[in-house]
N, C-alpha and C positions, 0 to 999 in steps of 0.2 A: 763455746758460744752458748747463749741461753735461749730457750724456746719461748713461745708467746706467753706460755703461762708460768713462766719462771722455773721451769725444770730443765730437763735436757731436750735437745733437739729431737724430734720424732723420727722414726725411720723414713726411708726414701719415699715411701708412698708407691703407688702404682707406676709402671712405665706407660709412655704414651701409647704403646701398641696394646698393652693390656686394657687400657681405658677405652680405646677405640673398638676392640673386640667386644667389650661388655656393652658399649653403647649400642652396637648393632644388635646385640642379643636381647637387650632389655628395653631398648628405646630410650627416647630423651626423658629427663627428669622433669616432667610437666604434666599437669592434670589434663584429662581429656577436655578439649575446648573446641568449639565450632565458631570461632570469632571471625575468621577471614572467609569471605564469600568468593568462591571460585567462579569460573566462567558460566557453568550451567546454571548456577543459582542467580547470578547477576542477570543472565538472559531471562531466566524465568520471571523475575522481578520486574523486568522492563515490559515483558508481555503483559503483565497484570496493570500496567500503568493506565490510568483513565484515558490519557490522550489516545493511546493505541486502541482501546475499546471504542472510541468515538470514530477513529478511522475506519475500523472494521465494520462498524454499524453503517457508515456512510457508504462504504463499498457494497455492502449487502443492498442498500436502497438503490444504488445506481444499478446493480444487477437486476433488481425488480423493475427498474425503469427501462431496461434493455440497453443500457450504456455499458457495454463490456469494456471498451478502452478506459472509460473513467474509473471503472472499479479496479481494473489491473494497475493503473497508475497509482491509485491510492494504496493498493497492496504494496507496490514497490516503495512508496513513500513510508509505509508502515515498516517495512523491512529495514530501510535506511535508518528510521528513527530508532529502531531496536539497536542497530549496529553502533550509532552514535552514542546512545546511552550506555551500552556495554563498554565502548572504548573509554568514555569519561569515568564510569564507575570502576573499571579495571585499573585506570591510573589512581583513582582515589584508594582503592584497596591496596595497591602497591605501596602508596605513601603511608597508609596505615600500618602496613606490615613492616615497614622499615622503622617507624615509630615504636611499634611493640618491641621490636629487636633491641632498640636503644633503651627502652624503659624496662626490659626484662632484668631480674636480679641476677647479681654475681655472687661468686663464692671464692674464698681464699682456699687453695688446694695444693698438696704437694705432689708433683709429678717429676718423675726422673731425678729425685733428690732435690728439686728446686720449689720454692714456694711461689706460685703464680696466681694470677686472678682470672677466673673464666666464667662465661655464663653459667648460671646455676642448672641451665637445662642439660649441660654436658657432663654432670656428675654421675658416677656409677657407683655401684656397691664396692665397698672397701676402700674408696677414696679416703685420704685423711684430710679433714677440712679444718681451718682455724675458725674460731669463734670469738666474736668481741662484742663489747657493750654497744647497744643500738642496732644491731644487725639482726635480720631474720634467719632462722635456721633454715638452710636450703633443702634439707633431706633428713629423713629419720637417721639417727646416728647413736652411738654409744661413746661416752667419754673415756678418752685414754689420759687426760690430763685437764685439770681445771684449778682456777684460782679464783676463790670468791664468786663463783658463777651463779647466776640467778636468771631464771626464765619465766616469762609471762605466757602461759599456755591458755589464756582465756579463749582463743579462737577454736580450741578443741574442747575445753572443759567448762567454759562459761564463768569460770572463777577468775577475777582480775587480779588477785594477790599473787605476786611472783613466787615461785618455789625454788628452793636452794638445790643445787645439782652437785653430786659428790662422785669421784671416781670410785668404783666398787664393782662387786660381782653378785649382785642380788639375784633371786630366782626370776626365771623369765616370766613367771606369772606377774611379777611386778612391773613388767614392761608395758605400762600404760601411761597416758598422759595424766598430769596432775600429781604425780608421786613426789613427795619431799624426800630430799637426799637421794634421789635416784640417779643413776649414771646416764639415763636415756634422755635425749633431746628429741624434739619432734619437729618435722617440717612445718613451717608457718608460725611457730612460736617465736617470741621475741626475747633476745638477750637483754636483760635489764641491767645487768652489773657483771663485772668480772670478765674473765677470758678463759679460753680453753682449746683443746684439741680433741676431735672426735673422729671415730671411723664410721662411715656411712653404712647403714644396714638395709635401707629400702629407699627407693626412688620412685617418682611419678605416682601412678595410681595404686602402687603397693604400700605407699606411706599411710600412716594413721588418717591423715586428712583426705587422702584419696579414697580410702575406703569408706568413709562416711560421707563422702560426696560433697564436702564443702568447697567453695571456690575462693581463691585468694585474689580474684580480680576486683579491683576497687570500682564502685558504683557510685555515680553522683546522686546524692539525695534528691536533688530538684535540677530541672534543666536550666541552662544559662538564660539570663534575661534576653539575650538576642534571639534565642529560639522561641521564647515566650512571645516576643513581638511578632516574629515571622509567622508563628502558628495562628495568632489572631488575624493577621492580614489575609493568610491563605484561606481560613475559614470565611472571613468576610467577603473576599472576592468570589470564592467559590459559591457561597450562598446566593450572592447577587447574580452571578453569571448563570447558574443553573435556573434560578427563578425567572430571570429575564429570557432564557432559552425556552423554557416551557411556555411562557406568555407569548413569545413570538410564534412559536409553532401553532399554538391555538388560534392566535389572531389571524395568522396566514391561512390556516385551514378553514376558518369560518368566512374570511373575506373572498377566498378564490376557490374553495372546495377542493384544492389539490393537497391531499394529505400527506402523500409521500413527499412532495416538494416541501410542505410545511415542516415535516420531521427534518428533512435535509437542511433547511434554513436554521431550525433550532439547533441542530448539531454543529452547524457552521459557527453560529454565535457562541455555544458552549467552548468550542475549540479556540475561538478568539479570546475568550475572557478567562478560561481556565488557567490558574496561576501555577502552573506546573514547574515553571522555572525556579519560584522562590525556594522551596526546600533543596533543589539540586544545587542552586548557587550557594545557598549557606553551607551545605555540606562540603562541596568542592573548596570554598574559600577557607573554611576553618581547617580542613584535613590538610590542604596543600600549604596553608599558612603555617601550620604546625610543622610540616615538613621543611618548609624554608627555614623556620626558626631553628630546627635541629641542625640544618646546615651552618647556622651561625652559633653552634654549640650551646643551644638553649632547648631543653625538652619540655614541651607543653603538655602536662599530665591532665589538665581540664580545659575544655573549650572556654569556659567563663574567663579564664586568665587572659586569653587572647583578646577578648573584648575590654576587660579591665585595663590592659595596657594602654589603651588610647586615652584613659582618664587619670592615670597615675600622676600625682602632684609631688610625692615625696619617695625618695629611695633611701631606705635605711640599710647600710651595708657594713659588714664586718671589715676590719683592716687586714688582718693576716690572711694571706692567700687569695683575698679578693681584690683589694686595692693593691696589694703588694705580691710579689712573685711567689711567696711560700718556699723560697729557697734560702733558708736561714744559714747564716755563718757567724760563728763568734768572732767578734770584731775587736773586742778588748775586754781586759781582765782588770779588776780593781782589788788590791789586797793591802790593808794597812795603809791606806792613803796614796799608794803608788798605783798608777795605771799603766798597764802594758797594752800596746797595740799588736794585735796577733791576726792571722788568717789561716786558712786550712792548709796552706802550705809551709806553715811555721814548723820547723824541724826540731828546734830546741827552744827552750824558754828557761828563765831563771828559776832555781828550786823553789823560791817563795810563792810561785804561782802553780806549782805542780798539784798541791792538795786540793785547790778550788776546782781544777779540771777534773781530778780523781773522783771527787764526790759530786760533781755535777753529773758524771757518768753513772755513778752508783745510785743516784737519785732519779735516773731515767728508766724507762721500761727495758728489760733485758733485749727484747726484739723490737727496737723503736720504729714507730710509724710516724710520730709526730715530728715535722722538719727540725723543730727546735732541738729535740733530743738527739736526732741524727747528727746535727751539728755538733753537739758536744761529743758524740763517738768518733766523728772525723778528726776533730781537733785532737782528741785523746790518742788516736791511732798514729797521728803525725808527731805531736809534741811529747808524748809520754812513751814512744817506742822504747823497748829495751830498759825500762824502768820498773820499780817494784809497785808503781801506781796502778797498773792494770790487772784485773782480778778475774781472768776468764775462768778460773776454776771455782769461784765462790757460787753459791746457789742463794736464790731469793727465798727468804723465809716468811716475810710478812710485808704488807704494804698498807699505807694510809693514803687513800686518794684525795684529790682536791675536794673541799667542801664549801658550801656557800659562805659559812662563817670563818673559814680558814683557808686563804688563798695559797696554800703550800701543800706539798705531798712529801712523805717520807717513805723510805723503803729499808727494811732491816735484812742484813745479809749474814748468812752463816758462812764462817771461814776466817773469821778475824782472830786476832791474837788472844790467847789464853781462854779460848772457848767462848768468849763474849760476842754477841751479835753486834755488828757495825750498823749504825743507823745513818742514813744519808737523806738530807732534805733539801729541797729547793722551792722557790716560789716568789711571790712578791716580796720586795725588800721589807716592806712594813710588817708582813706576816712573818717572815723569818726573824726579824728584829724582835718581834713579840715572843717567838718561841725561845729566843737566845736571852731574853730579859736584859737587854741592852740598857745601859745607863744613858743619861742625858747627853754626855760628851760623845759616846759611841753613836747615838742617834743623829746628833748634829753632823758629825763627819759622814756618816751614811747618806743623810739627805743631800749633802754637798756633793757627794761623788755620783749619786743617782741623778741628781739634777743635771750635772755636766754630761753625763752619758745619754740621758733622755733627750736633752736639748739638740743632741746630734741625730735624733730620730731613731736611736737604739731601743730595743725592747731589753729591759733590765731585770735580771733575775739574781737573787741572793742565794747563797749556798751555805749550808751548815752541816756539822757532823756531831754524832754522839754514839754512846754505847749502852748496851743493855745486856746485863748478866742475870737478871731475875727469871724465875720460871713464869711462863705465860707472857701475854702480851697486853699492855695497857689499852684502855679504851680510845684515848686521844693522843695526839703528837705531843700535847702540852706535858704529858707525864715523863718525857724524856729530858735529860740535861743536855742542852745543845751548846756547841761552841761555834761562833760566827767565823765563817772562812774568807769570805769575800763576794764580789759581784762579777756577774758575766754579762756583757753587752752584745746582743745579737742583732745583726744587720739583716733586713729584709727589704731589698730595694722595691720602688714602686714599679708596678706593671707598666710596660710601654703603652701609651695611648690613654692612660687614666686620666691625666690632667686634661687632655682634649675631650674626653668623654664627660668629664664633669662639667666642662665648659658648655659642651652641647646641651646638657641637661638644663643648666642655667638659661641658656637661650630659649629652650623649649618650654620654660615655665615650670620646670621640675626641680625641686630643692634636693640636695643630697646631704644626708646626715651619716656620720661615722660612729659606730658603736664598738667599742673595743675593751678588753680586759686589761690593756697595757696601762702604764703610768701616764698621768695626764699630760706631762711634758712631751713624752713620746707620741702620744695621740696628737697633740697640737702640731708638732713637727711634721708628721706624715700628712695631716690634714692640709697644712700649709703648702706642702709640695704637690698635693693633689688638687689644690685650688678650692678646698672646701672652706666655707665660712668659719673663721676661727675666732670670733669675738668672745666667745664664752665656752667653758667647758664644764659639763656636769658630770659628777662621779657617782658610782653606786652608793656611796655613803650619803651623798646628797639626796639622791632619789629615795633612799630608805627613810629619810627624815621629812619628806614632803608628803602632805595628803594629796588626794586625786585633784582637788581644784588647784593646789599650788603647783602641782607637777605640770598641769595643763598649761598654766601661765609660764612656767620655766622652759618647757620644751619649744613654745612658740618662739623663744628668742635664742635657741641653742641648736647647734648643728654638730658638735662633738661631745661624745660621751665616753668616759674613761672608767676603768676599773668596774665594769658593768658585769654582773652575774647573768647567766642565761635566763634565770627566772625573772630578772627584772626587765627583760625584754618585752614581756607581755604587757607590763604596765606602761611602757613607752608607746607601744602600739596603740594601746586603748586611748592614751592621752593624745597622741597625734590625731587618731581617728575622731576623738571628741571635739578636737579643734577644726574638723572639716576637711582633714587631709585624706587623699586616697593613697594609702600606704603600701609600698613594696618592701618587704623585710627579708633580708638573707639570713641564713643559719645553718648549721651542719650537725649539732649535737642533739641527744635525746631531749635535753631540756629546753631546746630551742623549738620543739614541736608545738607547745601552746602559742607562742608568738607567731610562729609561720601559719597556724590555722586561723589565728585571729585577724592577721593582716589581709587586706584586700587581695594582695598578691603575695603569697608565700614562696620564697625563692630558696631551694635548698642546694647545697654543693654537691655535685655529682662525683667529683674525685675524693674529697675528704669526709663527705657527709655520711651521716648514719642512715640506715633504711627507715628508721622512725621519722627522721627529718624530711626524707624524700617523699614518704607517704603523706606527711602532713601538708606538703608544699603543693602549689599548683604549677610551679615552674621548677625545672632543675637546670643548673648551669653545669654542663657537662665538663667544662674546662675551669670551673671556679673563678672565672675572670669577670671583673666588674664591667669591662668594655663590651662583653657579650650581652650582658643585660641591657645596655644602653642600645646596642644593635637590635635586640628583641623589641624595645620599645619603638624604635624607628619602624621596625617591621609591623608592629602592632598598628601604628598609626596609618601605615600604607594599606593594612587589611581594612581598617575602619573606612578610609577613604574611598577604596575601591568597592567596598560592599555598598556604600551609599551611591556610587556611580552606577553600578549594576542595577540597584533597586529603582533608581530614577529612570534608567534606560527601559527596564521591563515595564514600569508604569506607563511611560510615554509611548512605547511601541504598540502596546495593546489598545490604546485609545482609537487610533485610526483604524486598526483592523476590526475591532468591535463596532465602531461607527459605521464602516463601509459595509459590514454584515446586517446592521440594524435599521439605519436611516432609510435605505431604499425600500425596505418593506413597510416601514411606517408611512412613507410618502407615496407609495404605490408605484414605485420605479421598478424596473427589471432588476433582478438580483445581480449585485456586482461581483460578490465573491462567493465561492463555493468551498467545500473542504479541501479541494485540490490546491486552491490559492492559499488558503490558511496554512496548510502543511508545508508548502513551499516557503512561506515566510518563517514558519516555525524552524525549518532547517537552517535558517540564518539567525534567528533569535537565540536559540539554545547554545551554540558555541560562542556567539558574541557575548551573551550575559555571563557565561561561566569562564570560558578559556580566555577570551580576549581581555575582559576586565580583571580577571585574577592576575594575568601576566603584566598588567599595567604597573610601571615602575613608580616608585614614590616620588612625591613632589620635592622639588629642590628646597622648598621652604617648610618641609613637613616638621622639621625640628626647630622651626623659627616661630612657631605658633603655640599658644598656650594650650594645655590639655582640653579635651572635651569636658565641658561642664559636668561634674558628678551628678548622677541621676538623670541626666538629659538622655532621651532615647536616641539611638542611632538614626532611626527613621522618623523623623519629625513631621509636623504638619507642613512647614515650609517645603520640605523635600517631596512630600506628597503632591502638594499643589504645583510645585515647579515642574514635576514629571508630567502631571496631567495637562499642563498648559503646553508643554512642548509637543505632546500627542495631539492636542487640539490644533496646533498650527499645521502639522502633516495632514490631519484629517481634513482640515478646511482646503488646503491645497489640493488634495486627492479628488474631493468632491467637485471642486472647481474644474480640475482637469477633465473629469469625467463629463461633466456637462458641456464643456467646450468640445471634447472629442465626439460626444453623441449627437451633436448638431450637424456632423458631417454626413458625407454620402454613406459611409459604412455603418453609421448608427451606433448602437450600443456596444457592439463588439470592439469597435476602435475606442470608444470611450473607456470600456473596461481594460483594454490593453494600456492605454495611456495612464489610466489611474493606477494600474498595477505597476507600471515602471516608476511611477511617482512614489508608491508605496515602498517598492524595494529600495530605491535610491534614497528615500527619506529614511528608511530604516537604517541604512549605513550612516546617513547624515546624523541621526540620533547618537549612534555610537560615537562620532567624532565630537559632537556637542558635549555629550556627557563625560568625555575624558577631561574636559576642562572644568568639571564641577568641582569647586573648592581649590582650584589651582589657578595660576596665572596663565592667561591664554596662550602666549608664545611658548612658555615653558612646557605647557601641557602638550601642545602640537608638535614640539620638537622631540618629545620622548620616543624613543623606537619602541615599537610594538609589533614584532614579526607576526604574531598571531592575528592581528588586525589586517595585516597584508594578505595573509592566506585566506581569511574568511572573505574579504573584499574581492579578491581574485576568483575564488569559486563562485560567489554570489553573482558577480557580473558575467561569468562565463554561462552559468545556469540560466541567467535571465536572457542572455543573448540567444541561447538555444531555443528557449521558449518562444522568443519573438520571431526568430527566423525559420525554424524547422517547421514545415506545414503540418505534420502529424501532431507535434507538441502544441502548436499554435491552436490547432483545432480542439484538442483536449481541454486546453484552458479557455476556450470560448473567445479567441482573440481573432482579429482581422489583420491583414498587413497594415503597416504604418508607413506614412511618408516620412521623409526627413524633417519636415516641419513638425508633424505630430510628435516625433520622437524628441525634437528639440524642446518643444513645450513641456513635455513631461520631465525632462531632466532639468530645464530651467525652473520649473516649479519646485523640484526636489532641492535644487541649489538656493532657491529663495528661502525655503523652510530653514535650511542649515544657517543661513545668514541670519535670519530672523532670531533663531533660538541661540545662536552664539552671541549676537548682540545683546539678546535679553539676559542671557547668563552673565556675560561680562558685566553689564550695567549693574545687575543685582548684587554680584560679588563685590564690586567697587564700592557700592553703597553700604554693604555690610562691613567692610574693612574700613569705612570711615573716610 
């Protein structure tokens, strides 16, 4: 059997026990990093929060006023606030750690004589690793075997030109990055061509990149638009709130002469208006949203991709392995006009078909990774067993890879008769026909057979053979004399659920385009099975003959693209984007990186994709499945909708709190709310805005609506006004209830208690009403949300304790309430909920036409 580089299989490598011992001794193969915040750091960050500082300041003022009980209760709330922040942040950090584990690089390594794939952090010195085009080198290593290996070491040297790597034993002084023809490869460098096997010489901080202190962590060059919007709102509300608080404290002090009470009133208003929930909600939603996507087998590498998913209008997808199962099998062979149906269980086949199978294997990599080449090997092991057509003792001498201008690959083998090298070629039928210089009659017969096989949805490859007895190797495959052998048709069935996923995209206003290197007839057959529009097919040759303006016009009417080279995907992305589409593009190879980076949402394949593609992409399909991408879009729309709901709720709930803190001072009334009241309300607001709305399930019609308009902000003016108006309704009800309660015998203390009950119940009502924002009313209310039940139960229990326990009642400045007073407060909150729900329902019906 042949190794990855075309020579012999390497030694067995380390044993598992040896590797574990070295891992304990040297530590993991990763650079020192302080990415994860542990509990002490989270707690320290929570202590430094502005809200906590305001609480401590209010507690100090109560101490100066001689109110020890109030000061202690605020201290208790401060501790509870820290605990809540720590719990939520710890949950977020756990989700981030899980995502980092998914995103960490992997390496092919030989352990116990078997080639396996492990996380790169588990590599140790003396491990044998496989290197392939498009992958990052996981550790410093020395080559044991190489075939046309080239590496880009720009991360270490700054030179972007790849350098050639050769097996050898140069002086150790040459063991520096950037050396031409050096056997040394370095952690972090990129394999741009060829393949090889290497022995690890250094890991982690002992690597070259570790010693010079570089970091491989990818850093976004600019924050996502969503974060930009949120920062602007936070600064706006913070500036307005702090300014208003300062003016309120000054006015109160000048009017009443009670400066400690004035400062307390200012602190209360600052606590009521401080937008501390905004960044918390955004962080939790995006991190937990990415975690939920990972459970759907989609890794979000950039936060901007989660936002962009809500606006995607076009999905450009590969065929093989994404729409199909990537489990290829040879279904039929065509030789001399005769077609033979075969499968992997075929034990015997006519002699006329032996040679086409033999040379399809010889034209494949010795240690195949591609499913197509594996299919040839499996058929050969079954159908050619005990024949002279299997050559396990031959060695690979030279390779000609696939090129943009020649869709065929050839391999020269040492071991043929009379000392000549045997040349095997496989590729697109038209490319092999060109290499074989077929006449018109042969071409016509070839087209007929190809059309018949492609119409059945098979991927069709042609196979040819040749010999080479001259010294040296020619520059191109055209310099060989090839003989055409026949065709092989490979079946790759559609993945389960693809047709339903495409239909769901169509309903959601998202178009699906298929881009493949296959024959146009094969592409059309698979597209028809998947439900993709098949009115027209555009080939790579057609694309090459169109200028940008003509291409834009052509792609507007086309959803199937065949015989497309990876380099042409970039032009397709640019043409679609120029037509106003928000494009999600899938890719897996080195040459796909430009198109993945140019797309609004670059989607790399996690299974068969290269490291280069994954680094260029913003999403990674861990299972290479198109249905997972559609599930991610659904989840992206859910995150979009829930962020809008949480944002609207935060705006709405701060209006009555700020109003109840400000209006009594302006009108010369007694203070209605103090810091203790605001903190109690914040204990409800924080989990409601983050945990409750993040856990809200997606709308039943989320994939029945068109995407969010490109460029439209998630938080628009209508949402801002709607949230403020909801809050005004609760504020008006609370003020009215206060006035009604204050007219009774108990006076302002009863009014304050009734208004506070209205505020708490109205707060919970705002959660309920905002659940239906953007959704149909009954569908929204029927969605189960256990987090809402928990928050409601805790809030009602705490409110009940404050109203009924004399000591707590005294701390909050309440007096006992009659059943009538309690009923009035609850009725007012219920009326707020009814008004807000009716207004939201009418507004949404009007928007839907």
